C-alpha positions as CSV (number, residue, x, y, z in Angstrom):
1,X,86.5,87.4,122.3
2,X,87.9,89.3,119.4
3,X,88.5,87.2,116.2
4,X,91.9,87.0,114.6
5,X,91.7,87.2,110.8
6,X,94.3,86.8,108.1
7,X,93.4,88.7,105.0
8,X,95.5,89.2,101.9
9,X,95.3,89.4,98.1
10,X,96.5,86.1,96.5
11,X,97.2,84.7,93.1
12,X,95.2,81.7,91.9
13,X,98.3,79.6,92.5
14,X,98.5,80.7,96.1
15,X,101.1,83.5,96.3
16,X,100.8,87.0,97.8
17,X,104.0,88.2,96.0
18,X,105.4,86.7,92.8
19,X,109.0,85.3,92.4
20,X,110.1,88.8,91.2
21,X,108.9,90.4,94.4
22,X,106.1,92.2,92.6
23,X,102.4,92.3,93.4
24,X,101.2,94.8,90.8
25,X,98.5,92.2,89.7
26,X,96.7,92.9,93.0
27,X,95.3,96.3,92.0
28,X,91.6,96.0,92.8
29,X,88.8,97.1,90.6
30,X,86.5,99.8,92.0
31,X,84.0,97.4,93.5
32,X,86.7,95.3,95.1
33,X,88.4,98.4,96.5
34,X,85.1,99.5,98.0
35,X,84.8,96.0,99.5
36,X,88.3,96.4,101.1
37,X,87.2,99.7,102.6
38,X,84.1,98.1,104.2
39,X,86.3,95.3,105.5
40,X,88.8,97.6,107.2
41,X,85.9,99.2,109.1
42,X,85.5,95.9,110.9
43,X,89.1,95.9,112.1
44,X,90.0,97.1,115.6
45,X,93.8,96.6,115.3
46,X,96.1,95.5,112.5
47,X,99.2,93.4,113.1
48,X,101.8,93.7,110.3
49,X,105.2,92.3,109.5
50,X,108.0,94.7,108.6
51,X,107.7,94.3,104.8
52,X,103.9,94.9,104.7
53,X,104.3,97.8,107.1
54,X,106.9,99.4,104.8
55,X,104.6,98.8,101.8
56,X,101.7,100.4,103.6
57,X,103.7,103.5,104.6
58,X,102.5,105.1,101.3
59,X,99.1,105.6,103.0
60,X,100.6,107.8,105.7
61,X,100.9,110.7,103.3
62,X,98.7,109.6,100.4
63,X,96.0,112.2,101.3
64,X,98.4,114.9,100.3
65,X,98.1,113.8,96.6
66,X,95.5,116.2,95.0
67,X,94.7,113.6,92.3
68,X,93.5,111.0,94.8
69,X,89.8,110.0,94.3
70,X,87.2,109.9,97.0
71,X,87.6,106.1,97.6
72,X,91.3,106.4,98.1
73,X,90.9,109.4,100.4
74,X,88.4,107.3,102.4
75,X,90.8,104.3,102.6
76,X,93.6,106.7,103.7
77,X,91.6,108.2,106.5
78,X,90.5,104.7,107.8
79,X,94.0,103.3,107.5
80,X,95.7,106.2,109.3
81,X,93.2,106.1,112.2
82,X,93.6,102.3,112.6
83,X,95.9,101.2,115.5
84,X,98.7,99.1,114.1
85,X,101.3,96.8,115.7
86,X,104.5,96.2,113.7
87,X,106.6,93.1,114.2
88,X,110.2,93.8,113.3
89,X,113.7,93.0,114.5
90,X,115.3,95.7,112.3
91,X,113.1,98.8,112.7
92,X,113.7,101.1,115.7
93,X,110.7,103.3,115.2
94,X,107.4,103.4,113.2
95,X,105.2,106.2,112.0
96,X,101.6,107.2,112.4
97,X,99.2,105.3,114.5
98,X,101.6,102.3,114.8
99,X,103.8,100.9,117.5
100,X,106.4,98.3,117.6
101,X,105.4,95.0,119.1
102,X,106.9,94.4,122.5
103,X,106.7,90.6,122.3
104,X,105.9,87.7,120.0
105,X,102.7,87.4,118.0
106,X,101.1,85.0,120.5
107,X,101.8,87.3,123.4
108,X,100.5,90.3,121.5
109,X,97.3,88.6,120.5
110,X,96.7,87.4,124.0
111,X,97.2,90.9,125.3
112,X,94.9,92.5,122.7
113,X,92.2,89.9,123.4
114,X,92.4,90.7,127.1
115,X,92.0,94.4,126.5
116,X,88.6,96.0,126.0
117,X,88.1,96.8,122.4
118,X,86.0,96.1,119.4
119,X,86.7,94.9,115.9
120,X,88.8,92.1,114.6
121,X,92.5,91.6,115.2
122,X,93.7,91.5,111.6
123,X,97.0,90.0,110.5
124,X,98.8,91.1,107.4
125,X,101.9,89.5,106.0
126,X,102.6,85.8,105.3
127,X,105.5,85.4,107.7
128,X,103.6,86.9,110.6
129,X,100.5,84.9,109.7
130,X,102.5,81.7,109.5
131,X,103.7,82.3,113.1
132,X,100.1,82.9,114.3
133,X,98.8,79.9,112.4
134,X,101.5,77.6,113.9
135,X,100.2,78.7,117.4
136,X,96.6,78.0,116.2
137,X,95.6,81.7,116.7
138,X,93.9,82.5,113.4
139,X,90.1,82.3,113.5
140,X,89.4,83.2,109.8
141,X,91.3,83.2,106.5
142,X,90.1,85.8,104.0
143,X,91.6,85.6,100.5
144,X,91.0,88.0,97.6
145,X,91.9,85.6,94.8
146,X,93.2,87.2,91.6
147,X,92.9,85.4,88.3
148,X,96.6,85.2,87.7
149,X,99.3,82.5,88.0
150,X,102.6,84.0,89.2
151,X,104.6,80.8,89.4
152,X,106.1,81.1,92.8
153,X,107.0,83.7,95.4
154,X,105.7,84.2,98.9
155,X,102.8,81.7,99.7
156,X,99.6,82.9,101.2
157,X,99.2,79.8,103.4
158,X,102.0,78.8,105.8
159,X,103.8,75.7,104.7
160,X,103.2,73.6,107.8
161,X,102.7,69.9,107.9
162,X,99.4,70.0,109.7
163,X,95.8,69.9,108.7
164,X,93.4,72.7,109.4
165,X,89.7,72.2,108.7
166,X,87.8,75.2,107.4
167,X,84.2,76.2,107.1
168,X,83.1,78.4,104.2
169,X,81.5,81.6,105.5
170,X,81.3,83.8,102.4
171,X,82.2,84.1,98.8
172,X,81.9,87.0,96.4
173,X,82.9,87.4,92.8
174,X,83.8,90.8,91.4
175,X,83.4,92.0,87.7
176,X,87.2,91.7,87.2
177,X,87.1,88.0,88.0
178,X,88.6,88.4,91.5
179,X,86.9,86.1,94.0
180,X,86.7,86.8,97.7
181,X,86.8,83.7,100.0
182,X,86.2,83.8,103.7
183,X,86.7,80.7,105.8
184,X,86.4,80.2,109.5
185,X,88.7,77.7,111.2
186,X,86.5,74.7,112.3
187,X,87.3,74.3,116.0
188,X,86.5,71.0,117.6
189,X,84.5,71.3,120.9
190,X,86.4,69.9,123.9
191,X,85.1,66.5,124.9
192,X,84.7,66.0,128.7
């Protein structure tokens, strides 16, 4: 079964966007950006909320910028080819290799898991991830932790009053001080 992963850049104090709505502190160094490129190769479909979708629209035409370096061109090609599902109640259409979700996140994940396909089902965006987490649909949390305190904003982790046990799968520290953390949800085996 395809894994559902939630992966975002996050401040050390746990926010994906600061109180001012900015995330300019998430610009990765060259090695971290290469890591993101390798990560996106493992994704079969990406689920996005409206705000993240609108932020990522830049990549639909980025390859037209003659000053783009090889790594950014590679990311652009991978992102544009990746099937994406956008969850929005306000958008009437989407661009590129994206489509609007026809149902809720649980129904969409169930449908995608039932279809033949390879690669992870990635979730981007805290609001969408919170909905998937509440339905216990996230298999892995992947955080690229930046050495900055932003003091508030949109939290990476959904603010639910329930415990979720995690198992550390991988860590990696980049020269810039950014730390990648990958945790798998510890699922308890059913007792018969």
